[in-house]
N, C-alpha and C positions, 0 to 999 in steps of 0.2 A: 800384240797383246798382253798382261799380264793377269795372272790368275792363281790368288790363297784361300785353302781350306782353312778356317779357324780351327785351329785343333782344341779350345778352349770348351767346344762344345762334344766332342766325341766323344770324352767319358758319360755323357749325361745320353748319347745318340745309342749305346749301346742296349738293347732290350733284352736281351737271352743269348748264350753259349747257341753257334751254327750246327746241327747236325753233316755229318760229313759226308750225308746219303744229301744233306738238300741244295737243292738250286736257288743259285743269288742270282739278282736282276737289278742290274740299276735301271732307270725307269725317269724321265722328262715329259713336263709338260711345257709348253713355252711358244706364245704368239709375240708374231716375229716384224709383224709391225711390219708388212710388205717385203720382209727379208731387210728390212731396213733404207727401202727405197723413199719409203715414204719422210726419211729425214733426209734423204739426199749422202745414204751410206750406203756401200759396196758387200754383196752377200757375204764376203771375207769375215768381216764382222761378225756375221750370224753363225758361222763356220765358226770363228774362236768359242764360242761361248757355246755352241755346243762338247767342242771338242775338252771344255774345260770341265765338264761334265764327267763325259765319254762312256754314255746310257748308252744301255742296248737296245731300247726302245724307248722312239719319241713323236708322242701327239705333238704336232703345230696346226697351231694357228695362224690365220692371214698369210697364207701362200702368197697371196697377190696383192698389188697396192688398194687403198680406197681410194674413192675416183675424187675429182673435185669437185661439184661440193659436196662433200659428206654431211649432212646433217643425221637430227636426234632422230628423225623418224624416217626415212630414206637415205642407206649408204649404202649400194649392193658394190663388192668387188669388181677391178677391173682389172686387165692387163694379164700377163702370162705369169703362171705358178712356177717360183723359184726351188719349188719339193725336188725336182728333178736336178738344179744347179746346185742344190745342198748335198744331197743324198753322192752325187759323182764325186763331192770336194770330202766328203767322208766316208766313200767306201760302204756305203750302206746301200739299201732296198731301199725302195718306195712307194706308198701308192699315193695317188692321188686322191683327195673323195671329192669325186666331180658330182654328186646329188646334187639337186636343188631343194631344200628342205627347211627346216625351224629349226636344227639343231645344226647346221653348220654354214660356213663362213669363210668359205678358201680353206679346207681342211687340209691335213694332208699324215699321212703317219710313215715315219722311218725305223729302219731298224737294221740293225745288224746281222739279222738272219734273215733267209728270203721268207716272204709274204705269199701269203696265202689267198683264199676266197675272201669277199666282203660280203656282210651281212646285207639284207633286204634295203635296208633302208641307208645303205651305206656311209654307218657307224662306227662300223668293225671289220676288226681283221682278225684271221687265222694267223697263228705264229708256231713254226714245230722250233722248238729249240732242245736237243737233246732228248729227243721223242717225247718230249711233252708237248701237249696243247696249251697254246698259250692264246686266249683271247684280247685285243687289245681295240677297244673304244675311243674316242677323239672326239668330241664335242666343245660346240662353242657358239652359247648362246645368248639371246637378244640383251642389248646393252638399255633398250628404252619400254617402257620408263625405266629408270634407275631409283631403285627405293634408298638407297643410304643418299642422295641427292633429292628424294620427294621428302624425306622424313627431315633434313637440315635446310628446307625453303634454299635448296640451291637450283636455279634455275635451266632446266635441259628440256630445249621443245616447247611442248605444249602439255608436259606434264605438271599434273596436280599436286599441290603440296600434301601429307601426309601427316596427321598429328599421332596414331600410335603404333606400336610393333603390330598388331592383328590387321590396322590396315593394310602394312607393309607386305607380311606376308601374302594377304589375299591379293595385291597388287602382284606379288612376284612369282605365285601361282598360276595365274590369268596370263602373264606375259608368258613366262618357261611353261607350264603346264605342256602345251599340246607338244613342242621336243622331246621332253619327257617321256610323252609318252611312246613315241619313235625308236627312243630308245628301250624302253623297256618292250617293244616288242621285237628288237633286236637283241635285246641279252637274250633269246633262250636260245639262241645258237652259242650261247656259252656254258648251256648244260654241259655238266661232265668234263667239262676243261680245267686242267690241270692249276692255273691261275688267270685271272680276268682281271684287269687293269680298265681305269677311265682316266681318259685326260681331259680338258678341259678350261676355257676359260669360259667359265657360268655369267660371268657381269652380275654375281649376287656374290654378298661376304657367304658367310657359315654360322649356320646357327652356334656353331662352337668356339666361335669369335666375338660375338656380341650378347656376352654371358653378361651376369652380377658380377661374378670379378672383375671383366671389363670394362663394366659400368664405374666400379669401384675405383680401380689402376688411371680412370679420365681416358680410357680407351674411344669408348661407344659414347652413345648419348644416353644409347636405354637399350633393356633389352628385345631382340626380337629373335623370334626360333625361325629366322629364313630355313627354307624349304626343298629347295632344289637336290644340294645335298643332303640331307636329311634325309630325302626319296632315294638316294641311290642307297645311302648307307643302309637303309630299311632290306635291299635287297641282300644283305651280307656283307657290302662294303666295307672298308677304313677307310677315313682321314688318313694317308700316310703321314702325313706333317702332323699332326696334331695327335697319331700315335704315338708317335717321337718327340713329341714337346707340348701335354699335356693342360701344362700350366700359360694360361694365354695373356695371364699378366706376368708372368716372368720372360715369356718370350713371342713377347705380338708378334705379326707375321705380314707386311702390306707389298703386293704385289703390283696394287695399282697404286701407282706411279711415278717411278723415277724421273720424270719432268716436271711433276711440284712439287715444292714444300708443307712438308706436314702441315702450316700453318694458315695454309693459303685459303681464303676465305669461299674461294669458286668452285670447290673441290674435299676430297677428303678421302683416304689413305685407306688400302681394307686389300684383305685378302682373296681375291674373287679368281684367283688361278688353284688348279687342284691335279693332286694324281690322287685317285685313289685306290683300291685295289681287294681281294678276294682269292684265297687260297685255306687248303689247309696247312693247318700249322705257318700260317705267315706270319713271319719274324720284320720288323724294321729294326733295321740296322743301321741306318743313319736316312735323314731327311733334314732338307735346308732349302734357302732360297739363293735362287741365284741371281747377281744383280749388280750395280755398278761400283757399288761402295760400301762396305760395315760405318754402323752394325744390320743395318736393313737388308744385309746380303752376308748369307754366309761360305758361299761362293762369289768371289770379286773378279770381274773381267773388266776388265777398260781399253780402249773404247769401250760401253755397251748401245748396244744398235736398237732397240724396242723403248716403246713406250710401256709395256708390262716388265717387270722382274719375271723370272721363269721358278718353278717349282722341280727340287726332285729328290728320292728315295732309292735307297739302297734297301732290297728284301731278299729274304729267302724263305722258300716253300719246299 
């Protein structure tokens, strides 16, 4: 395994000086594709990818393998979660999010610090760090129907094609709204917390990435105000990646997918994996994508075990 942090981005990532009394944390969101099982890889490669970031808290999605067959309309996780194995190898604590609901698909939260009680819908946990109460939420939203494919006439299950941004927003709200309703319920447990993070594979791009600037740069086909991340931001959260890199044309980001070329006619690359944060005096010290090669990844790890790239951020509050 080798990893490289591309230093050219360091100056751009610095947002402002950090107070001596501020708490600093590194956070990460990572869809691990069954811990590499779906690609016939060992869990050791997933461990190496996490170690390259050295996070304090990680939101993991797909701790279990996909079944065979796995169709657009029906794909239920199978087998044993690799969360315990990952935690043991990393020396972390872990919590398997074992509830069955629309916001979870084989999720787990790993932490360098002890993990406390979980929220009602199993979407978040409490973590005490140096006397501060941190709430960490981790979600995995449905990938069907998938609006970028619908807009680009890429067949995926029985999903109909769409023509307008408004149609895509309506379809996204219908698909992922119930899961976000559960997250909003569980967010009540974060009242009074010193910092709150949301990790996840949203299976939906960001409204900050499908903009006029992105269309002008030929990164996206049209403007779409995708609703899921936008809804969470309305609760006071910041998209940590875009806080560090606000210019989408200068710094596009694609977490989906390293398994196809950007020119593939049957796919479309997008940033659908997120780290979002909320805290008093929150500062993003650096943020980036973790993956198999540059320039797609800011932190490069080879070999790469997953069909998603991961996201990371270092923050102070």
